[in-house]
C-alpha positions as semicolon CSV with decimal commas, in nm:
position;residue;x (nm);y (nm);z (nm)
1;M;9,898;3,225;16,338
2;K;9,722;2,890;16,368
3;Q;9,947;2,800;16,661
4;D;9,863;3,128;16,836
5;A;9,492;3,068;16,783
6;N;9,522;2,716;16,921
7;T;9,717;2,844;17,221
8;Q;9,448;3,103;17,297
9;Q;9,178;2,837;17,268
10;E;9,369;2,617;17,512
11;D;9,426;2,903;17,760
12;A;9,059;3,008;17,761
13;P;8,929;2,687;17,925
14;L;9,213;2,699;18,176
15;E;9,124;3,056;18,277
16;E;8,756;2,964;18,297
17;D;8,832;2,662;18,514
18;S;9,051;2,877;18,740
19;F;8,774;3,137;18,776
20;I;8,516;2,870;18,858
21;S;8,749;2,710;19,111
22;H;8,791;3,049;19,282
23;L;8,414;3,088;19,298
24;I;8,378;2,741;19,448
25;E;8,649;2,821;19,702
26;L;8,478;3,152;19,791
27;R;8,144;2,976;19,833
28;T;8,301;2,715;20,059
29;R;8,466;2,979;20,277
30;L;8,143;3,181;20,302
31;I;7,941;2,872;20,397
32;R;8,190;2,785;20,670
33;A;8,187;3,139;20,807
34;V;7,806;3,162;20,806
35;A;7,780;2,814;20,958
36;A;8,012;2,916;21,244
37;V;7,797;3,222;21,317
38;L;7,474;3,019;21,307
39;V;7,610;2,744;21,532
40;I;7,721;2,995;21,795
41;F;7,389;3,178;21,757
42;V;7,194;2,858;21,830
43;V;7,413;2,785;22,133
44;L;7,366;3,138;22,270
45;F;6,993;3,126;22,198
46;I;6,967;2,809;22,408
47;Y;7,202;2,926;22,683
48;P;7,214;3,183;22,829
49;G;6,926;3,289;22,606
50;A;6,847;3,593;22,391
51;S;6,670;3,778;22,674
52;K;6,965;3,734;22,909
53;I;7,209;3,861;22,646
54;Y;6,997;4,170;22,586
55;D;6,983;4,231;22,963
56;I;7,362;4,231;22,965
57;L;7,367;4,485;22,681
58;A;7,108;4,701;22,858
59;A;7,283;4,686;23,198
60;P;7,457;5,027;23,166
61;M;7,124;5,196;23,089
62;L;6,926;5,007;23,353
63;A;7,184;5,101;23,618
64;T;7,106;5,472;23,569
65;L;6,723;5,449;23,556
66;P;6,517;5,521;23,869
67;Q;6,455;5,218;24,087
68;G;6,168;5,010;23,954
69;T;6,179;5,168;23,607
70;R;6,224;4,946;23,304
71;M;6,277;5,000;22,934
72;I;5,973;4,985;22,705
73;A;5,892;4,822;22,370
74;T;5,655;5,016;22,144
75;G;5,643;4,762;21,859
76;V;5,433;4,444;21,852
77;I;5,722;4,205;21,775
78;T;5,997;4,428;21,913
79;P;6,034;4,232;22,242
80;F;6,117;3,925;22,030
81;M;6,317;4,074;21,741
82;V;6,550;4,302;21,937
83;P;6,694;4,024;22,161
84;I;6,735;3,809;21,848
85;K;6,935;4,086;21,678
86;V;7,153;4,128;21,986
87;T;7,216;3,753;22,006
88;L;7,309;3,744;21,638
89;L;7,553;4,030;21,694
90;A;7,709;3,847;21,988
91;A;7,737;3,530;21,779
92;F;7,912;3,720;21,500
93;L;8,161;3,872;21,744
94;L;8,239;3,533;21,899
95;A;8,275;3,376;21,554
96;L;8,490;3,661;21,426
97;P;8,820;3,465;21,453
98;I;8,670;3,187;21,238
99;V;8,526;3,436;20,988
100;L;8,858;3,617;20,956
101;Y;9,045;3,289;20,922
102;Q;8,818;3,190;20,631
103;A;8,883;3,526;20,466
104;W;9,256;3,486;20,524
105;A;9,257;3,130;20,385
106;F;9,086;3,254;20,068
107;V;9,323;3,544;19,990
108;A;9,649;3,401;20,129
109;P;9,741;3,185;19,825
110;G;9,743;3,497;19,606
111;L;9,973;3,699;19,829
112;Y;10,349;3,731;19,814
113;K;10,559;3,624;20,111
114;H;10,619;3,980;20,233
115;E;10,247;4,058;20,192
116;K;10,154;3,757;20,405
117;R;10,401;3,869;20,668
118;L;10,227;4,208;20,684
119;A;9,863;4,105;20,632
120;L;9,825;3,849;20,910
121;P;9,944;4,077;21,195
122;L;9,724;4,356;21,057
123;I;9,416;4,132;21,055
124;I;9,478;4,015;21,411
125;S;9,561;4,360;21,547
126;S;9,271;4,532;21,370
127;T;9,027;4,276;21,509
128;F;9,166;4,318;21,858
129;L;9,150;4,697;21,837
130;F;8,791;4,693;21,710
131;L;8,681;4,471;21,998
132;L;8,881;4,687;22,239
133;G;8,694;4,993;22,111
134;M;8,360;4,821;22,172
135;A;8,469;4,719;22,522
136;F;8,581;5,075;22,602
137;C;8,245;5,203;22,479
138;Y;8,048;4,954;22,689
139;F;8,240;4,968;23,016
140;V;8,346;5,334;23,019
141;V;8,148;5,550;22,778
142;F;7,800;5,406;22,833
143;R;7,819;5,418;23,211
144;T;7,957;5,773;23,212
145;V;7,721;5,914;22,948
146;F;7,405;5,746;23,083
147;H;7,490;5,857;23,436
148;F;7,538;6,214;23,312
149;I;7,209;6,211;23,118
150;A;7,017;6,065;23,412
151;H;7,137;6,341;23,645
152;F;7,079;6,609;23,382
153;A;6,716;6,503;23,316
154;P;6,446;6,706;23,499
155;H;6,289;6,546;23,806
156;S;5,944;6,593;23,652
157;I;6,001;6,315;23,396
158;T;6,062;5,943;23,425
159;P;6,305;5,812;23,160
160;A;6,182;5,492;22,993
161;P;6,389;5,431;22,677
162;D;6,254;5,218;22,394
163;I;6,456;4,897;22,347
164;E;6,481;4,932;21,968
165;A;6,598;5,293;21,991
166;Y;6,849;5,184;22,254
167;L;6,979;4,908;22,027
168;N;7,023;5,152;21,737
169;F;7,209;5,393;21,963
170;V;7,432;5,116;22,098
171;M;7,513;4,987;21,749
172;T;7,605;5,335;21,629
173;M;7,834;5,390;21,926
174;F;7,994;5,045;21,895
175;V;8,077;5,106;21,529
176;A;8,203;5,458;21,600
177;F;8,439;5,349;21,877
178;G;8,540;5,029;21,698
179;V;8,642;5,225;21,387
180;T;8,810;5,491;21,601
181;F;9,035;5,231;21,759
182;E;9,149;5,129;21,408
183;V;9,332;5,461;21,365
184;P;9,679;5,319;21,449
185;I;9,635;5,053;21,180
186;A;9,531;5,317;20,925
187;V;9,831;5,535;21,014
188;I;10,074;5,242;20,986
189;L;9,932;5,142;20,646
190;L;9,956;5,498;20,514
191;V;10,322;5,517;20,614
192;K;10,405;5,161;20,512
193;T;10,264;5,209;20,161
194;G;10,446;5,539;20,119
195;I;10,133;5,752;20,080
196;V;10,246;5,983;20,359
197;T;10,552;6,016;20,578
198;V;10,580;6,024;20,954
199;E;10,702;6,383;20,935
200;K;10,397;6,484;20,730
201;L;10,162;6,323;20,982
202;R;10,330;6,507;21,265
203;S;10,296;6,837;21,078
204;V;9,917;6,794;21,039
205;R;9,859;6,706;21,405
206;G;9,651;7,019;21,462
207;Y;9,418;6,937;21,174
208;V;9,377;6,584;21,308
209;I;9,268;6,718;21,647
210;V;9,009;6,946;21,488
211;G;8,888;6,663;21,264
212;A;8,859;6,431;21,564
213;F;8,624;6,668;21,746
214;I;8,419;6,727;21,429
215;T;8,387;6,350;21,376
216;A;8,288;6,301;21,739
217;A;8,023;6,572;21,709
218;V;7,871;6,397;21,406
219;V;7,859;6,035;21,529
220;T;7,788;6,080;21,900
221;P;7,489;6,224;22,089
222;P;7,476;6,605;22,116
223;D;7,649;6,629;22,451
224;A;8,002;6,745;22,517
225;L;8,092;6,449;22,739
226;S;8,037;6,172;22,482
227;Q;8,201;6,384;22,212
228;F;8,510;6,434;22,426
229;M;8,522;6,064;22,515
230;L;8,541;5,979;22,144
231;A;8,766;6,265;22,031
232;F;9,029;6,216;22,302
233;P;9,094;5,846;22,226
234;L;9,099;5,934;21,855
235;C;9,378;6,186;21,909
236;L;9,565;5,952;22,144
237;L;9,541;5,660;21,903
238;F;9,666;5,882;21,620
239;E;9,977;5,960;21,825
240;I;10,023;5,589;21,902
241;G;9,994;5,510;21,532
242;V;10,252;5,775;21,439
243;F;10,492;5,644;21,705
244;A;10,445;5,282;21,592
245;A;10,489;5,381;21,226
246;S;10,815;5,562;21,306
247;L;10,948;5,252;21,483
248;I;10,851;5,030;21,189
249;K;11,020;5,263;20,940
250;K;11,337;5,261;21,151
251;Q;11,332;4,881;21,164
252;D;11,279;4,862;20,788
253;A;11,566;5,102;20,725
254;K;11,793;4,902;20,958
255;R;11,692;4,577;20,787
256;E;11,764;4,722;20,443
257;A;12,101;4,853;20,560
258;E;12,194;4,511;20,700
259;K;12,080;4,346;20,376
260;A;12,287;4,587;20,168
261;A;12,588;4,527;20,393
262;D;12,549;4,149;20,356
263;E;12,526;4,177;19,977
264;E;12,834;4,398;19,968
265;S;13,023;4,156;20,190
266;T;12,922;3,866;19,966
267;E;13,044;4,050;19,657
268;V;13,379;4,124;19,825
269;D;13,420;3,760;19,924
270;E;13,344;3,645;19,569
271;Y;13,591;3,897;19,429
272;R;13,864;3,777;19,665
273;A;13,787;3,417;19,580
274;E;13,840;3,493;19,212
Protein backbone atom coordinates (compact mmCIF):
# COMPACT_ATOMS: atom_id res chain seq x y z
CA MET A 1 0.00 0.00 0.00
CA LYS A 2 2.84 2.37 0.85
CA GLN A 3 4.48 1.57 -2.48
CA ASP A 4 1.24 2.34 -4.34
CA ALA A 5 0.90 5.63 -2.49
CA ASN A 6 4.48 6.56 -3.31
CA THR A 7 3.95 5.64 -6.95
CA GLN A 8 0.86 7.85 -7.16
CA GLN A 9 2.76 10.72 -5.55
CA GLU A 10 5.54 10.31 -8.11
CA ASP A 11 3.10 10.14 -11.06
CA ALA A 12 1.21 13.27 -9.99
CA PRO A 13 4.13 15.70 -10.56
CA LEU A 14 4.89 14.01 -13.87
CA GLU A 15 1.30 14.49 -15.07
CA GLU A 16 1.32 18.09 -13.86
CA ASP A 17 4.60 18.78 -15.65
CA SER A 18 3.22 17.20 -18.82
CA PHE A 19 0.07 19.35 -18.63
CA ILE A 20 2.10 22.51 -18.09
CA SER A 21 4.41 21.64 -20.98
CA HIS A 22 1.36 21.22 -23.24
CA LEU A 23 0.09 24.63 -22.17
CA ILE A 24 3.48 26.19 -22.88
CA GLU A 25 3.55 24.50 -26.29
CA LEU A 26 0.02 25.74 -27.06
CA ARG A 27 0.94 29.27 -26.03
CA THR A 28 4.03 29.18 -28.24
CA ARG A 29 2.04 27.97 -31.25
CA LEU A 30 -0.67 30.60 -30.70
CA ILE A 31 1.91 33.39 -30.40
CA ARG A 32 3.57 32.30 -33.64
CA ALA A 33 0.24 32.14 -35.46
CA VAL A 34 -0.90 35.55 -34.20
CA ALA A 35 2.53 37.03 -34.96
CA ALA A 36 2.32 35.77 -38.56
CA VAL A 37 -1.10 37.40 -39.00
CA LEU A 38 0.08 40.69 -37.49
CA VAL A 39 3.24 40.82 -39.59
CA ILE A 40 1.29 40.28 -42.80
CA PHE A 41 -1.30 42.81 -41.62
CA VAL A 42 1.38 45.47 -41.13
CA VAL A 43 2.85 44.74 -44.55
CA LEU A 44 -0.57 44.98 -46.23
CA PHE A 45 -1.41 48.13 -44.28
CA ILE A 46 1.76 49.76 -45.62
CA TYR A 47 1.41 48.40 -49.16
CA PRO A 48 -0.93 48.33 -50.97
CA GLY A 49 -2.83 49.92 -48.09
CA ALA A 50 -6.12 49.25 -46.31
CA SER A 51 -8.11 51.54 -48.63
CA LYS A 52 -6.80 49.80 -51.74
CA ILE A 53 -7.65 46.37 -50.33
CA TYR A 54 -11.20 47.48 -49.55
CA ASP A 55 -11.52 48.87 -53.10
CA ILE A 56 -10.61 45.43 -54.40
CA LEU A 57 -13.28 43.84 -52.19
CA ALA A 58 -15.85 46.42 -53.30
CA ALA A 59 -15.01 46.11 -57.02
CA PRO A 60 -17.93 43.75 -57.86
CA MET A 61 -20.42 46.16 -56.29
CA LEU A 62 -18.86 49.30 -57.76
CA ALA A 63 -18.94 47.75 -61.24
CA THR A 64 -22.75 47.55 -61.11
CA LEU A 65 -23.46 51.03 -59.65
CA PRO A 66 -24.41 53.91 -61.96
CA GLN A 67 -21.45 55.87 -63.29
CA GLY A 68 -20.23 58.40 -60.75
CA THR A 69 -22.01 56.71 -57.83
CA ARG A 70 -19.99 55.62 -54.82
CA MET A 71 -20.68 53.67 -51.65
CA ILE A 72 -21.44 55.63 -48.48
CA ALA A 73 -20.33 55.46 -44.83
CA THR A 74 -22.94 56.40 -42.24
CA GLY A 75 -20.74 55.96 -39.16
CA VAL A 76 -18.18 58.46 -37.87
CA ILE A 77 -15.23 56.02 -37.76
CA THR A 78 -16.62 53.59 -40.33
CA PRO A 79 -14.37 54.85 -43.19
CA PHE A 80 -11.37 53.91 -41.02
CA MET A 81 -12.56 50.74 -39.25
CA VAL A 82 -14.05 48.90 -42.23
CA PRO A 83 -10.84 48.96 -44.35
CA ILE A 84 -8.91 47.86 -41.25
CA LYS A 85 -11.24 44.87 -40.80
CA VAL A 86 -10.88 43.94 -44.46
CA THR A 87 -7.09 44.17 -44.26
CA LEU A 88 -7.07 41.99 -41.15
CA LEU A 89 -9.21 39.41 -42.95
CA ALA A 90 -6.83 39.44 -45.92
CA ALA A 91 -3.86 39.03 -43.56
CA PHE A 92 -5.50 36.05 -41.88
CA LEU A 93 -6.18 34.38 -45.23
CA LEU A 94 -2.59 34.90 -46.39
CA ALA A 95 -1.26 33.62 -43.06
CA LEU A 96 -3.60 30.63 -43.06
CA PRO A 97 -0.89 28.11 -44.12
CA ILE A 98 1.27 29.23 -41.18
CA VAL A 99 -1.68 29.14 -38.77
CA LEU A 100 -2.66 25.65 -39.89
CA TYR A 101 0.94 24.47 -39.68
CA GLN A 102 1.13 25.65 -36.06
CA ALA A 103 -2.10 23.80 -35.29
CA TRP A 104 -0.77 20.70 -37.03
CA ALA A 105 2.56 20.87 -35.18
CA PHE A 106 0.71 21.02 -31.85
CA VAL A 107 -1.60 18.02 -32.40
CA ALA A 108 0.68 15.84 -34.57
CA PRO A 109 2.75 14.31 -31.72
CA GLY A 110 -0.44 12.88 -30.19
CA LEU A 111 -1.66 11.21 -33.37
CA TYR A 112 -1.08 7.67 -34.56
CA LYS A 113 0.69 7.06 -37.85
CA HIS A 114 -2.51 6.27 -39.75
CA GLU A 115 -4.19 9.35 -38.24
CA LYS A 116 -1.34 11.57 -39.41
CA ARG A 117 -1.62 10.07 -42.87
CA LEU A 118 -5.31 11.05 -42.97
CA ALA A 119 -5.22 14.36 -41.09
CA LEU A 120 -2.62 16.24 -43.12
CA PRO A 121 -4.32 15.75 -46.53
CA LEU A 122 -7.65 16.70 -44.95
CA ILE A 123 -6.23 19.93 -43.53
CA ILE A 124 -4.66 20.91 -46.84
CA SER A 125 -7.70 19.98 -48.94
CA SER A 126 -10.19 21.62 -46.59
CA THR A 127 -8.19 24.86 -46.63
CA PHE A 128 -7.99 24.79 -50.42
CA LEU A 129 -11.71 24.12 -50.77
CA PHE A 130 -12.64 26.92 -48.37
CA LEU A 131 -10.53 29.41 -50.30
CA LEU A 132 -11.94 28.06 -53.56
CA GLY A 133 -15.45 28.69 -52.24
CA MET A 134 -14.55 32.28 -51.39
CA ALA A 135 -13.02 32.78 -54.84
CA PHE A 136 -16.13 31.36 -56.53
CA CYS A 137 -18.28 33.71 -54.46
CA TYR A 138 -16.18 36.76 -55.33
CA PHE A 139 -15.60 36.19 -59.03
CA VAL A 140 -18.88 34.52 -60.01
CA VAL A 141 -21.63 35.01 -57.45
CA PHE A 142 -21.03 38.66 -56.54
CA ARG A 143 -20.81 39.85 -60.13
CA THR A 144 -23.91 37.91 -61.17
CA VAL A 145 -26.04 38.81 -58.15
CA PHE A 146 -25.07 42.51 -58.06
CA HIS A 147 -25.67 42.82 -61.79
CA PHE A 148 -29.10 41.22 -61.38
CA ILE A 149 -30.02 43.51 -58.46
CA ALA A 150 -28.83 46.62 -60.30
CA HIS A 151 -31.03 45.84 -63.31
CA PHE A 152 -33.97 44.89 -61.10
CA ALA A 153 -33.87 48.15 -59.08
CA PRO A 154 -36.33 50.88 -60.18
CA HIS A 155 -34.92 53.75 -62.24
CA SER A 156 -36.33 56.22 -59.72
CA ILE A 157 -33.70 55.31 -57.09
CA THR A 158 -29.93 55.59 -56.98
CA PRO A 159 -28.28 52.66 -55.14
CA ALA A 160 -25.62 53.79 -52.66
CA PRO A 161 -24.78 50.87 -50.34
CA ASP A 162 -23.26 51.47 -46.92
CA ILE A 163 -19.71 50.09 -46.66
CA GLU A 164 -20.29 48.41 -43.29
CA ALA A 165 -23.49 46.72 -44.47
CA TYR A 166 -21.62 45.62 -47.59
CA LEU A 167 -18.82 44.14 -45.49
CA ASN A 168 -21.30 42.19 -43.34
CA PHE A 169 -23.00 40.87 -46.45
CA VAL A 170 -19.69 39.88 -48.01
CA MET A 171 -18.51 38.11 -44.85
CA THR A 172 -21.76 36.15 -44.61
CA MET A 173 -21.51 35.06 -48.23
CA PHE A 174 -17.81 34.16 -47.93
CA VAL A 175 -18.49 31.94 -44.92
CA ALA A 176 -21.54 30.37 -46.57
CA PHE A 177 -19.70 29.45 -49.76
CA GLY A 178 -16.50 28.50 -47.94
CA VAL A 179 -18.39 26.05 -45.72
CA THR A 180 -20.40 24.79 -48.69
CA PHE A 181 -17.22 23.83 -50.51
CA GLU A 182 -16.24 21.70 -47.48
CA VAL A 183 -19.04 19.24 -48.24
CA PRO A 184 -16.77 16.66 -49.97
CA ILE A 185 -14.51 16.60 -46.90
CA ALA A 186 -17.51 16.09 -44.60
CA VAL A 187 -18.83 13.26 -46.79
CA ILE A 188 -15.44 11.52 -46.89
CA LEU A 189 -15.08 11.76 -43.10
CA LEU A 190 -18.57 10.36 -42.53
CA VAL A 191 -17.80 7.37 -44.73
CA LYS A 192 -14.24 6.92 -43.50
CA THR A 193 -15.31 6.83 -39.84
CA GLY A 194 -18.10 4.38 -40.60
CA ILE A 195 -20.94 6.66 -39.51
CA VAL A 196 -22.70 6.21 -42.86
CA THR A 197 -22.10 4.16 -45.97
CA VAL A 198 -21.82 5.27 -49.57
CA GLU A 199 -25.02 3.39 -50.38
CA LYS A 200 -26.88 5.21 -47.61
CA LEU A 201 -25.69 8.60 -48.88
CA ARG A 202 -26.85 7.75 -52.37
CA SER A 203 -30.27 6.72 -51.05
CA VAL A 204 -30.80 10.11 -49.33
CA ARG A 205 -29.79 12.15 -52.38
CA GLY A 206 -33.28 13.64 -52.71
CA TYR A 207 -33.27 14.87 -49.11
CA VAL A 208 -29.85 16.42 -49.65
CA ILE A 209 -31.14 18.40 -52.64
CA VAL A 210 -34.09 19.72 -50.64
CA GLY A 211 -31.82 20.55 -47.70
CA ALA A 212 -29.41 22.36 -50.02
CA PHE A 213 -32.12 24.71 -51.28
CA ILE A 214 -33.43 25.29 -47.74
CA THR A 215 -29.91 26.12 -46.54
CA ALA A 216 -29.38 28.46 -49.49
CA ALA A 217 -32.66 30.23 -48.75
CA VAL A 218 -31.58 30.83 -45.14
CA VAL A 219 -28.00 32.10 -45.66
CA THR A 220 -28.32 34.02 -48.93
CA PRO A 221 -30.28 37.15 -49.89
CA PRO A 222 -33.97 36.63 -50.71
CA ASP A 223 -33.53 36.25 -54.45
CA ALA A 224 -33.75 33.05 -56.43
CA LEU A 225 -30.50 33.62 -58.33
CA SER A 226 -28.16 33.72 -55.32
CA GLN A 227 -30.02 30.83 -53.71
CA PHE A 228 -29.60 28.70 -56.83
CA MET A 229 -25.91 29.64 -57.10
CA LEU A 230 -25.34 28.27 -53.60
CA ALA A 231 -27.66 25.25 -53.76
CA PHE A 232 -26.34 23.95 -57.10
CA PRO A 233 -22.66 23.80 -56.02
CA LEU A 234 -23.79 22.23 -52.74
CA CYS A 235 -25.52 19.39 -54.59
CA LEU A 236 -22.63 19.02 -57.04
CA LEU A 237 -20.04 18.92 -54.25
CA PHE A 238 -22.11 16.31 -52.41
CA GLU A 239 -21.96 14.08 -55.49
CA ILE A 240 -18.20 14.67 -55.77
CA GLY A 241 -17.80 13.73 -52.11
CA VAL A 242 -19.81 10.52 -52.55
CA PHE A 243 -17.76 9.58 -55.62
CA ALA A 244 -14.46 10.29 -53.83
CA ALA A 245 -15.60 8.36 -50.75
CA SER A 246 -16.51 5.33 -52.89
CA LEU A 247 -13.05 5.39 -54.49
CA ILE A 248 -11.36 5.62 -51.08
CA LYS A 249 -13.41 2.71 -49.72
CA LYS A 250 -12.46 0.61 -52.74
CA GLN A 251 -8.79 1.44 -52.25
CA ASP A 252 -9.03 0.58 -48.55
CA ALA A 253 -10.71 -2.73 -49.33
CA LYS A 254 -8.05 -3.54 -51.94
CA ARG A 255 -5.28 -2.63 -49.49
CA GLU A 256 -6.78 -4.82 -46.78
CA ALA A 257 -7.14 -7.71 -49.22
CA GLU A 258 -3.51 -7.38 -50.28
CA LYS A 259 -2.44 -7.21 -46.63
CA ALA A 260 -4.44 -10.32 -45.80
CA ALA A 261 -2.96 -12.11 -48.81
CA ASP A 262 0.57 -11.16 -47.73
CA GLU A 263 -0.05 -12.40 -44.18
CA GLU A 264 -1.45 -15.67 -45.49
CA SER A 265 1.51 -16.09 -47.81
CA THR A 266 3.90 -15.43 -44.93
CA GLU A 267 2.17 -18.03 -42.77
CA VAL A 268 2.39 -20.61 -45.58
CA ASP A 269 6.09 -19.90 -46.07
CA GLU A 270 6.74 -20.29 -42.33
CA TYR A 271 4.78 -23.54 -42.27
CA ARG A 272 6.79 -24.93 -45.20
CA ALA A 273 10.02 -23.83 -43.57
CA GLU A 274 9.12 -25.81 -40.47
